C-alpha positions in Angstrom: -22.5 -11.1 -22.8 -24.8 -11.8 -19.9 -25.0 -9.7 -16.8 -22.4 -10.7 -14.3 -22.0 -10.1 -10.6 -18.3 -9.6 -9.8 -16.8 -9.2 -6.3 -13.3 -7.7 -6.1 -11.4 -8.2 -2.8 -8.5 -6.0 -1.5 -7.3 -4.9 2.0 -8.4 -1.3 1.8 -9.3 1.6 -0.5 -6.9 4.4 0.4 -4.4 5.0 -2.5 -2.1 3.1 -4.7 -1.9 1.0 -7.9 -4.0 -1.9 -6.7 -6.7 0.4 -5.5 -6.7 2.3 -8.8 -6.9 -0.9 -10.8 -9.9 -2.0 -8.7 -11.8 1.2 -9.3 -11.0 1.0 -13.0 -12.4 -2.5 -13.4 -15.4 -1.5 -11.2 -16.1 1.4 -13.5 -15.8 -0.9 -16.6 -18.2 -3.4 -15.1 -20.8 -0.8 -14.3 -20.5 0.7 -17.8 -21.1 -2.7 -19.3 -24.2 -3.3 -17.3 -22.7 -5.7 -14.8 -23.1 -5.6 -11.0 -19.8 -4.5 -9.4 -19.1 -5.1 -5.7 -15.9 -4.4 -3.8 -15.1 -5.8 -0.3 -12.4 -4.1 1.7 -11.7 -2.4 5.1 -12.7 0.9 3.5 -10.8 4.1 2.8 -11.0 7.5 1.1 -11.7 6.0 -2.3 -14.9 4.3 -1.2 -16.9 7.4 -2.0 -15.5 7.5 -5.5 -16.3 3.8 -6.0 -19.9 4.2 -4.9 -20.5 7.4 -6.8 -19.5 5.4 -9.9 -22.3 2.9 -9.4 -20.5 0.1 -7.6 -21.3 -1.3 -4.1 -19.0 -1.6 -1.2 -19.0 -4.0 1.8 -16.8 -3.2 4.7 -14.8 -6.1 6.1 -11.3 -6.1 7.6 -10.0 -8.7 5.1 -6.5 -7.3 5.1 -5.8 -7.5 8.8 -3.5 -10.2 9.9 -4.8 -11.3 13.3 -6.2 -14.1 15.3 -9.6 -12.9 14.2 -9.0 -13.8 10.5 -11.1 -17.0 10.9 -14.1 -15.0 12.0 -13.5 -12.6 9.1 -13.4 -15.5 6.7 -16.8 -16.7 8.1 -18.3 -13.3 7.6 -16.8 -13.2 4.0 -18.3 -16.6 3.3 -21.7 -15.4 4.5 -21.5 -12.3 2.3 -20.5 -14.3 -0.7 -23.3 -16.8 -0.1 -25.8 -14.0 -0.1 -24.4 -12.1 -3.1 -24.1 -15.3 -5.3 -21.4 -13.7 -7.5 -20.3 -15.2 -10.8 -16.7 -14.2 -10.2 -14.6 -13.5 -7.1 -11.4 -11.5 -7.9 -8.8 -11.3 -5.2 -6.0 -8.7 -5.6 -3.9 -9.3 -2.5 -2.6 -12.3 -0.5 -4.6 -12.3 2.7 -7.9 -11.5 1.0 -7.0 -14.3 -1.5 -6.5 -16.8 1.4 -9.8 -15.8 3.0 -11.6 -16.1 -0.3 -10.1 -19.4 -1.1 -11.2 -20.9 2.2 -14.6 -19.3 2.0 -15.3 -20.5 -1.5 -14.3 -24.1 -0.7 -17.2 -24.4 1.7 -19.9 -22.7 -0.4 -22.4 -25.1 -2.1 -22.0 -25.7 -5.8 -22.2 -24.0 -8.2 -19.4 -21.8 -6.8 -18.2 -18.5 -8.1 -15.2 -18.6 -10.4 -12.0 -17.5 -8.6 -9.6 -15.0 -10.2 -6.4 -13.5 -8.8 -4.2 -10.7 -9.9 -0.5 -10.6 -9.1 0.1 -6.9 -8.6 3.6 -7.2 -7.2 6.7 -9.4 -7.0 6.0 -10.9 -3.6 8.5 -13.0 -1.7 8.4 -16.6 -2.8 6.8 -19.1 -0.5 3.5 -20.8 0.4 1.9 -17.6 1.7 2.4 -15.8 -1.6 1.6 -18.9 -3.5 -2.1 -18.4 -2.9 -2.1 -16.0 -5.7 -1.4 -18.9 -8.1 -4.6 -20.7 -6.9 -6.9 -18.7 -9.1 -8.6 -20.4 -12.0 -7.1 -17.5 -13.9 -4.0 -15.7 -12.6 -3.6 -12.2 -14.1 0.0 -10.8 -14.2 0.2 -7.1 -14.7 3.3 -7.2 -16.9 5.7 -9.7 -18.6 8.1 -9.1 -15.8 5.6 -10.3 -13.3 4.8 -13.4 -15.4 8.5 -14.2 -15.6 8.9 -13.8 -11.9 5.9 -16.0 -11.2 7.1 -18.7 -13.6 10.6 -18.6 -12.1 9.4 -19.0 -8.4 6.3 -21.1 -9.0 7.2 -23.4 -11.9 4.6 -25.9 -10.7 1.0 -25.6 -11.6 -1.0 -25.0 -14.8 0.8 -22.2 -16.7 -2.2 -22.0 -19.1 -4.1 -20.3 -16.3 -1.6 -17.4 -16.2 -2.3 -14.4 -18.5 -0.7 -11.0 -18.9 -3.0 -8.0 -18.8 -0.9 -4.9 -18.5 -2.2 -1.9 -16.5 -3.0 1.0 -18.7 -3.2 4.8 -19.1 -6.3 6.7 -20.3 -5.0 9.0 -23.1 -8.0 11.2 -22.6 -7.1 11.7 -18.9 -3.4 12.2 -19.7 -3.4 13.9 -23.1 -0.2 14.9 -24.9 0.3 18.6 -24.7 -2.0 19.2 -21.7 -1.4 22.5 -19.9 -2.7 23.4 -16.4 -4.9 26.4 -16.0 -3.5 29.7 -14.9 -5.5 29.3 -11.7 -3.9 26.0 -11.0 -0.4 27.3 -11.6 -1.1 30.2 -9.2 -2.2 27.9 -6.5 0.8 25.6 -7.0 3.2 28.5 -6.8 1.6 29.6 -3.6 1.6 26.1 -2.1 5.2 25.4 -3.1 7.3 28.5 -3.5 10.4 26.3 -2.9 9.7 24.5 -6.3 9.6 27.7 -8.4 12.3 29.2 -10.6 14.3 26.1 -11.4 14.0 22.8 -13.3 11.6 20.5 -11.5 12.1 16.8 -10.8 8.9 15.0 -9.8 8.9 11.7 -8.0 5.4 10.4 -7.3 5.0 7.5 -4.8 4.1 6.4 -1.3 6.2 7.2 1.7 8.1 4.0 1.9 11.9 3.4 1.9 11.6 1.1 -1.1 10.4 3.9 -3.4 13.9 5.5 -3.4 13.3 8.9 -1.9 16.8 9.1 -0.4 18.3 8.3 -3.9 16.2 11.1 -5.3 17.5 13.6 -2.7 21.1 12.5 -3.4 20.4 13.1 -7.1 19.1 16.6 -6.3 22.2 17.3 -4.3 24.5 16.1 -7.1 22.8 18.2 -9.7 22.8 21.3 -7.6 26.4 20.8 -6.7 27.2 20.9 -10.4 25.6 24.3 -10.7 22.1 23.4 -11.9 19.1 25.1 -10.3 17.0 22.0 -9.8 14.1 21.4 -7.4 12.6 18.1 -6.2 9.0 17.3 -5.5 8.3 14.0 -3.6 4.6 13.8 -4.2 2.6 11.3 -2.1 5.4 10.6 0.4 3.8 12.5 3.2 1.3 10.0 4.6 0.0 9.3 8.1 2.2 6.9 10.1 5.3 7.9 8.1 6.5 10.7 10.3 9.8 9.0 11.4 10.7 8.2 7.8 9.9 11.7 6.6 12.1 13.1 9.4 14.9 11.0 8.1 14.4 12.3 4.6 14.3 15.9 5.8 17.5 15.3 7.9 19.2 13.9 4.8 18.2 17.0 2.8 19.5 19.2 5.5 22.8 17.5 5.6 23.1 17.6 1.8 22.2 21.3 1.8 19.1 21.0 -0.4 16.3 21.5 2.1 15.3 24.8 0.4 14.8 23.0 -3.0 12.7 20.1 -1.7 9.0 19.6 -1.2 7.4 16.5 0.4 3.6 16.5 0.0 0.6 14.2 0.6 -1.1 12.3 -2.3 -3.0 14.5 -4.6 -5.7 14.0 -7.2 -4.1 16.4 -9.8 -1.2 14.2 -10.7 -1.8 15.1 -14.4 -1.0 18.7 -13.7 2.0 17.7 -11.6 3.4 15.8 -14.5 3.0 18.6 -16.9 4.8 21.2 -14.7 7.7 18.9 -14.2 10.8 18.7 -16.4 11.8 15.1 -15.5 9.8 12.4 -13.7 11.7 9.9 -11.5 10.9 6.2 -10.8 13.6 4.9 -8.4 12.1 2.0 -6.5 14.8 -0.3 -5.2 12.3 -3.2 -5.3 11.2 -4.1 -8.8 7.8 -2.6 -9.7 5.2 -4.8 -11.2 4.2 -2.4 -13.9 5.2 1.2 -13.4 2.1 3.2 -14.1 4.1 6.5 -13.5 6.1 5.7 -16.6 3.2 5.5 -19.0 1.3 8.4 -17.4 4.2 10.8 -17.6 5.1 9.7 -21.2 1.5 10.0 -22.2 1.5 13.8 -21.3 4.9 14.2 -22.9 7.3 14.3 -20.0 10.6 12.4 -19.9 11.1 9.6 -17.4 14.2 8.5 -15.6 14.2 5.2 -13.7 16.1 2.1 -12.7 16.3 -0.6 -15.4 14.6 -3.5 -13.6 11.1 -4.9 -13.1 8.1 -3.4 -14.9 9.7 0.0 -15.0 12.7 -1.2 -16.9 10.4 -3.2 -19.2 8.4 -0.1 -20.1 11.5 2.1 -20.5 13.1 -0.4 -22.8 10.0 -0.5 -24.9 9.0 3.2 -24.8 11.9 5.4 -23.7 15.3 3.7 -23.6 17.1 6.9 -22.9 15.5 7.0 -19.4 16.8 3.6 -18.1 19.8 3.5 -15.8 21.5 0.4 -14.2 20.0 -0.2 -10.7 21.9 1.6 -8.0 24.4 3.4 -10.2 24.2 7.0 -8.7 26.7 8.4 -11.1 24.9 7.1 -14.2 21.7 8.4 -12.8 23.1 11.9 -12.4 24.6 11.8 -15.9 21.3 10.6 -17.4 19.4 13.3 -15.6 21.7 16.0 -17.0 21.2 14.6 -20.5 17.5 14.4 -20.2 17.2 17.9 -18.7 19.4 19.4 -21.4 18.0 17.6 -24.5 15.3 15.0 -23.9 14.8 12.6 -26.8 11.4 12.7 -28.6 8.4 11.1 -26.8 6.9 7.9 -28.1 4.1 8.7 -30.6 1.6 6.4 -28.9 1.4 4.6 -25.6 0.3 1.0 -26.4 -0.8 0.2 -22.8 -4.2 1.8 -22.5 -6.8 1.7 -19.8 -9.5 0.7 -22.3 -7.4 -2.3 -23.4 -6.9 -3.4 -19.8 -10.6 -3.1 -19.0 -11.7 -4.9 -22.1 -9.3 -7.8 -21.6 -10.3 -8.2 -18.0 -14.1 -8.2 -18.7 -13.5 -10.7 -21.5 -11.6 -12.9 -19.1 -14.5 -12.9 -16.7 -17.0 -13.7 -19.5 -15.0 -16.6 -20.9 -14.3 -18.1 -17.5 -18.0 -18.0 -16.5 -19.0 -19.4 -19.9 -16.6 -22.5 -19.5 
């Protein structure tokens, strides 16, 4: 395999599944001796990226504005100087900017790859993700969605490469240190003493935080001492939404059993101190990384049976799937899983190493064509 230069494009590097996938492929490229470059507006993960041996170029390629044409020209100039073998766009606006920039570069041009990380609204704007010479779908659910809404085009270009979990980072039977447990108890005394429900995810309405609070209220009303941790929901710019969640908790009488916290790096420890992990997004998730991470460390997962989450639960933990929006079934399933969770899957087939290997192999084959 010859040394490649690969440029990945995404709006920013703050937090989230797209950002994590970008860093994971960047790390794999560096480990294999390739040159890894990421172009984004920046963010808190840039330091991690650069420390891992990749390069970062700051451009506001995710900002929808009248200045997008000027940004496209700057992107074109950057790509002309870098002369990459592959340009990999992971979001719609960066994909549009890259597509226009690549069209005016002299031949031989970089090969163009896109990844469909979410089930975006059908239409011409989202259709740019189907213009890649290879279109990576992160689950079978995403591929089915793409085929349904964009039946035109060359389906041979579409390939499923599931996101993955690193079993070494999320080992079965992992136990946090005594020091970590002490810090956690001091930070969140409201979460101590009862059974802990954990729901990781950004502070957006679509993640289902209100449904999680209603579940908490239902379980506590039936006499169960249950606590709820909304990890990652406390983000800048979400103050009004968080106020609504706290108001709901107050009205339902569960404020003292609820914690809403910012994103954290110790998600593994958070999984292991929880009794049940929730995935309640009302919008279908493309993959559902939370599901495989939690199951990998040996924690039961409860989630709506749709999208990538439903796909994973059907395959790995059927007892954890619940019909979308059925609050009664959700509470019943939570009671069952808290009382007697079924055995965990022996192995998790979707590994980080498999995802990285398949992606690098895709790059290599495409460049060799």
